[in-house]
C-alpha positions as a printed Julia matrix, in Angstrom:
101×3 Matrix{Float64}:
  95.25  -56.61  -23.15
  97.94  -54.73  -25.09
  99.13  -56.31  -28.33
 102.69  -56.46  -26.94
 101.78  -58.76  -24.02
 101.4   -62.54  -24.19
  98.15  -64.03  -23.0
  97.11  -67.71  -22.46
  94.66  -67.77  -25.29
  95.79  -70.62  -27.53
  98.25  -73.33  -26.56
  99.69  -72.69  -23.06
 103.36  -71.76  -23.46
 103.54  -72.66  -27.18
 103.95  -70.66  -30.33
 100.31  -69.73  -30.46
 100.56  -67.62  -27.34
 104.01  -66.21  -28.2
 103.45  -65.4   -31.94
  99.84  -64.76  -32.43
  97.17  -62.14  -31.48
  94.39  -63.73  -29.57
  90.84  -62.28  -29.8
  88.08  -63.49  -27.52
  84.45  -63.48  -28.6
  81.72  -63.12  -25.93
  79.06  -65.82  -25.99
  75.37  -64.78  -25.45
  72.18  -66.83  -25.17
  70.33  -64.07  -27.12
  70.89  -64.5   -30.79
  70.76  -60.74  -31.56
  73.5   -60.05  -28.98
  75.49  -62.98  -30.29
  75.3   -61.75  -33.91
  76.45  -58.2   -32.77
  79.44  -59.78  -30.87
  80.34  -61.71  -34.0
  80.05  -58.59  -36.12
  82.3   -56.66  -33.72
  84.9   -59.45  -33.67
  84.95  -59.63  -37.47
  85.41  -55.89  -37.64
  88.24  -56.01  -35.08
  90.03  -58.82  -36.75
  89.72  -56.96  -40.12
  91.23  -53.88  -38.5
  94.1   -55.79  -36.93
  94.75  -57.6   -40.21
  95.03  -54.2   -42.09
  97.18  -52.6   -39.41
  99.61  -55.45  -39.18
  99.52  -56.82  -42.77
  98.07  -60.16  -41.66
  96.79  -62.46  -44.45
  93.52  -64.36  -44.22
  95.57  -67.62  -44.08
  96.7   -66.53  -40.71
  93.2   -65.9   -39.23
  92.87  -69.15  -37.35
  90.75  -70.45  -34.33
  92.45  -71.43  -31.12
  91.87  -74.97  -32.38
  94.7   -74.43  -34.86
  97.33  -74.46  -32.03
  98.1   -77.93  -30.66
  98.59  -78.0   -26.9
 101.62  -80.19  -26.47
 101.44  -79.94  -22.68
  97.94  -81.53  -22.89
  98.65  -84.66  -24.97
  98.44  -82.68  -28.3
  94.97  -81.54  -27.5
  93.29  -78.94  -29.69
  91.05  -76.44  -27.92
  87.56  -76.52  -29.56
  87.43  -72.72  -29.59
  85.8   -70.49  -30.35
  83.09  -73.04  -29.46
  80.31  -70.97  -31.11
  82.08  -71.15  -34.39
  83.05  -74.77  -34.39
  81.16  -77.71  -35.82
  81.39  -80.76  -33.53
  84.46  -79.22  -31.9
  86.41  -78.54  -35.1
  86.51  -75.76  -37.67
  83.97  -76.29  -40.43
  81.1   -74.36  -42.07
  80.57  -71.97  -39.15
  84.19  -71.03  -39.0
  84.34  -70.64  -42.82
  81.28  -68.34  -42.74
  82.97  -66.18  -39.98
  86.18  -65.97  -41.98
  84.08  -64.73  -44.94
  82.59  -62.04  -42.59
  86.11  -61.03  -41.58
  87.22  -60.77  -45.3
  84.22  -58.54  -46.08
  84.62  -56.24  -43.1
């Protein structure tokens, strides 16, 4: 999807969809394929950060954006990088990957 189009990736009609760039990560059962998908996502995010001057503080999961239409629910996404449905050690490790890419 072009970067100048709004998708439904974060908070359904909220500021997350209107003001952020959503990047989806494929989920695979095979660990090798999953690691490659995470590597590619980290490289893509690093590239987008550099092109648009986005700081690491603004690299957030979909969980960050509260869905007001859904009783202030927070989407536990990306699921493969959440700990018990919330950002934690897995998300922190992924952010470190992005900062090193």
